C-alpha positions, 0 to 999 in steps of 0.5 A: 881474726878480722881487722876492721877497715873503715872506708874514708868518706869523700867530701869530709875534711880529710877527703879521699884516702891517698893510695901509694904509687907503684914500684917503678923505682925498684924496677929502675934501681934494684936490678931484678927482672921480677919485682915480686921476687924482691919480696923474698930476696930483698925485703929491705928494698921493698920496705924502703919504698913503702916507707918513702910512700908513707913519708910522702903522705900515703894513707894506704900502701899497695903491695908489691904484687902487680905481677904476682899471679901464678901465671905471671910468676911462671915466666920466672919458674916461680909458679909454686911461689905465688902464695909466699910472694903475696904473703910476704908482700903483705907482711912487708907493707904491714910492717911499714904501715904499723911503724907509721901509725895505726891509721895506715892501711895495706891494699893487697893487689891481686891482678888476674891476667886474661891471657897467659903464654902457651895457654891463651885465655885463662879458663874461669877455673884458673882465674878463680884458682889464681885469685884464691892463691893471691888473696889467701897470701895477701890477707893472711899476710896482713892486707886490710883490703883487696884490690882485684884487677881484672878484665871487663868480662862479667864471668871473669869478674865473678870468678875472680870474686869467688876466688877472693872469697875462697882465699879469704876463707883460707886465711881466716879473715874477711876484708873489703874488696875493690875491683879495678877494671881493665878493658882487654881489647881481645875480649871485646869490640873496638868500635867507638864507644864500645869500650866505655859501654863494655866497662859500664856493663862490667861495672854493673857486674861489680855491683852485683857481686858486692864489691866495696869499691870500683876503679877504672884503669886509664889505659886502652880507653876509647873515650876520655877517662872522666867520661868513661868513669862517669859511664861506669859509675852510673851502673855502680853506685858505691865508692870510687877509686880514682887510680891516677897520679895527682900529676895526671892530665885526667885530673882536671876533668875528674875534678869537674865531675861534681856529681861523682865527687862525693863518691870518690873515697880513694885516689892514686898516689904520686910517683916517687922521686929517685932515691939512692937508698936502694942498693943493687945494680942498676939495669943497663939503659937502652941505647940512646936513652937518657938514663934508667927509667921504670920498665912499662909492663904489658899485661 
């Protein structure tokens, strides 16, 4: 059965839909080396973070699946658990969303790595297979839309979308798909302007596969974020997802993009303040550190 999802219309009274932030709080407080494992071992902690995002005003919840690809989970000997990790993550988010009203939705995050240990660059067949596994779990678990995070290579974008469609077919549901582009420097040039141009070409590929939304990751850019977003939006004419926290220094420049303002349908969420409601041993702080902080991931 397909659950309908109506895209928010930017420029209306309600404005863009606010998408929840990440799970850095779990990283700092739950004491787990793999945050995605908590979907299985400590669902209460995951649901608590979702509830706090909803209480803070989030309209759409991201699933706790930023590192749930089979290749990423293989580092924790959980390669074969990729489906159930994604399924349970979506189920936890859906449970929290339902408790906060029918207008709250779940965004299933399927991040496809370009590189994997001992393998190097993933073959396109493995990109498709990994995305299919995550998408089937996320959609089967109740996600209302998918966010595919992938590198800028058009062939990889197409493979990821093919995997998402197969995964949705496996789950028996079809949901809207948004694509978030990251520039993988080992897949492209580093000359001035090359990253913005590469992301613009990738955005054209996103338009060609029929995705319902586009986002640009703010890291690894060679031009200001707003300028890069504008270049990509020229090639992709549909809805935009500005995945930035409201406190981001990029926001002021994005606000000046009057020509794109009406196309911004989703915006990123703020980071939660630390809470004492999540039980579990805190990670030891690094030497000379002032306290536990979320661990930055490198993909």
